[in-house]
N, C-alpha and C positions, 0 to 999 in steps of 0.2 A: 267121125272127126274126133269125138271125145277120146276114142281109143288111141288116136295118134298122138295125144297131147302129152302124155308121159315120156314116150320114147324122144319126142322132139326136145322136152325139157332136159332130159338126160344127155342127149346130143349136145345141147347148148352148154350144159354143165361140164361136159368133156373138152369143149373147145375153149371156153373162156379161160382156164387157168393157163393154157398153152399160148394165150395172147392172140388167138386166131379170130376173135370177135371184139377185140378192143381196139383195132385199127381198121382203116379201109381195107378191103379185100383186093388188094393189088399185088401183082407178081413182085417179089422181092429180087429186083434186077437193077442195079444202080445205072442211071443214064450217063454213061461216061462221055457222051458227046458234049455235055453242058461244062466245059472246062473253064468258064468264066462267066460272071454276071455283069462285069464292068464297073464295079464299085471299087473305090479306094478306101482303105481303113481310115480310122478316125486320125491316127497318127500322121498318115499321108495326106490326109484331107485338111490339115491345119489351116490352109489358106484359102480354102473354098467351102462349098456348102452341099448338103444333100436334103433334098426336099425342103429348103429354106433354113435348115439347121445347119449352123457353122460346124467345121470339123475341129480336130484337137482333142486331146485327152481331157483338156480343162477349158473348152469352149474357146476356140480360136488360137490355142497354144498347147504345146506338149510339156510346158514346164509348170510344175505345181507352184502355187502361191507360197511365198515365203513362211507366212505364219502357219499355213496348213501343213507344209513339209516339216517345220519344226515340232508342230504337235505330233506328226507321225513318228519323229524320232524319239520324242518324249515317250509316247505310248510304247514304242520298242524297247525302250530302256527300262520300263516298268514291268516287262515280261522276264520273269525270273524263274527258276525251279521252285516249285511249290509241293508241299506234302499233300496228303490225301484231303485234308481239311482246308487247303488254300493258304496255308502259311508259308512263308519263305523258308527254304530247306536247301542246304547244299546237296543233298542226296535226292531232292525233289524231282518233279518232272514238268515239262513244258509240253502241253498237248496241242498239236496242230490238227484240226478236225475238218474234214471235207463235208459240205453239205450240197446236195443237188440231186440229179436225175441219173437215168442209165449211163449216159455219156461220161457224166461227172464220175461215177464210181469206177468205170472202165478205165479212164485216164488217171484217176488218182491211184488206183491200184498198181498201175504200171510204174507211177512216181514212187510208190512205197518200195518197190523192187530196187530201183536206182538209189533210194535214200539209204537203203541197208549197206550199199557200197560206197556211199559218199563220204570220203575222208575229211570233208569240211563240216559234216554235221556233228553238232554237239551231242554228247551222250545223253544229256538231259532231254533233248528234243525227241518226242515221240510222235509218229505219224499215223493218224487213225482215220480210216475210210468210214465216214458216216453216211456218205451219199448212197442212194438206193434206186435200183430200176423202177420206173413208173411213177416216181414222186416228183412231180412237176412244181413250179412255183405256187400254183393254188392250193397244193397240198401242204407243203411246208409253212405256208402263211397262217395256218390254222394252228393255234397255240397247243390244242389237244391232239393233234394228228399222230397216228401211229409211228410216223417216221421218226419222230423225235425220241420214242421209247426204243426204237431199234438202234438208233444212235447211242443212245445210253448203254444199251447192251454191248455194243461194240467198243465202247470205252472201257466198261468193265472186262470184257475179254482181254483188253490190252493192258490190263492192271492199272488203269487211269480212273479218275473220278471227275464228275463235272467241275469241280473246284479247280482242277488243273488244265482245263481247257481255256487257252489264253489267245489263240489264233484260229481263225477260220478261213478257208478257201471256199468261196460261194461261186457256183456256176450253175445258173438256173435259166428256165424258159417256160413258156406256156405251151402245153400240148394242143395241138390243132388250133393255133391262132387264127382270129378272124378280125377284120376290121382294117382301118386305114393306119398309117404310120403314127399319127399322133395318139390314136386311141389305144393302140396295142403297146406304145412305149410308155404311156402314162399307167396302163394297167400293170405291166411287167415292173415298173420303177415302185409303184406302190405295194406290190407284192414282196419285192425284195427288201423294201423298208420294214415291212411287217415280219419277214423272216429275221432280219437283223435284230429287230426289237425281242422277237421270240427267244432268240439265241442269247441275248444279253440277259433276258430274264432266268433262262435256264442255266447259264454259265456265268456265274456272278463275277469271275476274274477274267472274263473276255476283254481283251485289249484292242484287238485288231481284226478287221475283216477285209480280205482281198477278193477282189471281183474279177472275173474273167468272162468275155462273151463266148459265144458258140463258135465252133469250128465251121468251115464252109459246108454248105448244103445244097450246093448247085447240082449235085449228083443224085439228090433225093427223088424217090419215085413214090413217096407217100405224103400225106398232109400233116405228118406229126409236127414238123417245124421246118419247113423248107425255106429257100430264099424267096423274098428278101427278108423274111422274118428273123433268120439266124444272123445275117449281117446287122439287122437293127437292133439286136439285143445289146450291143455295145452302147447305143444311145440311152437305154435304160440304165445299164451300169453307170455311164458318166452322170446321168441326172442324180443318181444316188450318191455317187462321189461328190458332186457339186453341193449337196446338201451338207456333206461333211465339211466341205471348204467353207460354207457359211458358218457352221459352228464347230470349228475344229477340236475343241476341247471337250466336246460331248462323247461319252464312252459308249460303244467302241468307236474308234477311229476307222473310217472306211477309206479303203484306197485301192488302186489298180494292182491287180495280180498281173500275170503274164497275159498279154493280148494274143489270142488264139487265132482269130478269123484272118484268112488271106483269100485273095480272089482266084481261088483254084490254081490252075497252072500259070496264070498270068503273074500271080504273086504279088508282093509287096516290096517296098524299098530295101528292107533287109535281105531279101532273097528267099525267104520261106515261101513254098508253094504246098498246095494240098491236092495230090493227084487222086485219080479214081481208085488206085490201089490202097490209098490212105483211108477209104470209106468202106464200110461194111456193105453187104448186098442191098441193103435198103437205102443206101446213099446218105443216110442220116447220122447212123453211129459209126464211130471209129473202127477201122480194121486194127490188126495187131501193129502195123507200121503207123498208122495214125495215132494209136495210143502211145506208141513210144515218142513220137514227135511231140505230143502234149507233155508227156513225162519230162522230156528234155527240156521244155519250156519251163515247166515248173521247177526243175532242178537249178536252172540257170537263174531264175528268179530268186529263189530262196538262197542260193549261194552268192548272189551279187547285190541284191536290193540293200539300200541304205536304211530300209525299214524292217530288216529281218535279221539284224546282228545277233539276235538270240539263238537263231537256228544254227549258227556257225560256231566252231571251235574258237575260243579266244585267240586273236591274232592270225586267223587263217585268212588266206587271200586266194580268191578265185582267178584262174587264168581267162575266164570268159568277161568280156566287156559288158557292163550294164547298159541297158538300152530301153527305150519305151516299149519295145516288142519282148525284151528278154528272149532274143532270137535263137533259133537253131540254125547254126551255119555249117554244121557237118552231119554226116550220117549218124543216126542214134547208136549209142554204145549198146551192144547186145546184152540182154539181161542174163544174168547168172543166178545161182543160188548160193552166193557168198554168205558167209555167217554175218550176223549182226555186230555192230560196233559193241565190244564189251561195255556192260552197264547200260546199253540202250533198250527200249522196249518198243518194238514196231508191231503193228498189227495190220493185216490186210482184211478189208471188209468181206462180207459174205459173198459179193459179187465179184471177187478178185480171182478165183480160180478159173482163168479164161478157158483153158483146154477143157477143164471140168464142166464149165458152163455149156460150151458148144456140145459136148457129149451129151449132157443132159437134156439140152434142147432137141438133139437128134433122137434120143430115146423117147422123150415126151411126144414128138411129133409122130413117131412110129406107133406109141400106144394110142394116140388120139385116132390115126388111121384106122388101127384095128377095131378100137370101140366104135368109131363111126360106121364102119362096114357092118358091124354086128347089129348096131341100133337101126340102120337103114333097112337091113333085112327084115328086122322085126316090123319096122313102119310098112314095108311092102306087104308083109303077111296081114297086117291089121287091115 
């Protein structure tokens, strides 16, 4: 038995980096039959309830309270180009940073590609993907988590500093959630609150944080974050937004980003649907088309929101109509490799090389298979 211990440990060491022992051992095949879970989004639920909780982005309504909305506009007006030390500078930068997990980095990286081509984006606005695979809300809630150091590295790679981060897009969840609706919502709300406090401490000029719930997970075949947990992340987001409503002048101002969840192919009132083709083989992560849908939602939001004027060229007007959803109403624009706007500085996070990531995953799987075969052969000999 002792002779088998080392090969087994080596086999485990080979499998863990590839993620093969960090999730339930289920086949990666999305359940495309589950096209709906029958829930309405918070904006569509404004006059009804879910498990006793009222709908609406602001509890019973989709209209932000006047004082809170005015505070959001004031916060946006305070977002100006800053130099590396955080001082106002005409030639400075406004860093928009993403924070979150694997879905977040995949989607935000697709948004970066669109932002490079966006004629409405101001040259001072730089878009940095700080989100990272495997880093769920429990990780980011730790002030000393390695994820924060990685985000700092990506800022430096973009030619930006912590003092220039003034807005954050935060999309998070808990990996492998357990418990009832109330307990999981409270946990995620508190974790999101801790993440925002950590960000405010790390980025002294942070003015705004925009929250988004997860995308539809009805096709999921793992326990990573299936339904109804994906749908319910919106209630945790709302709870944190309502804390900002209660204290609108506390920095940073916390508001809604684009609302991502829709009920599969049943969709929602603005027509957005999430098909099985929009999901990766695990049914949880977005496929290329899913990434593009979210990227379009992000672009529409930053191009139209009354709280993101700093993102846009002065006087620029979007042809897209603002909405509670920041909806995608047309097929996503195919990504190209167009040059960046002169004077801008955009960086794509380490997880952005989508084709490269798929290739590396394939190669890693192959290596693991070879190593596993060799080690199992050794085990049999022992």
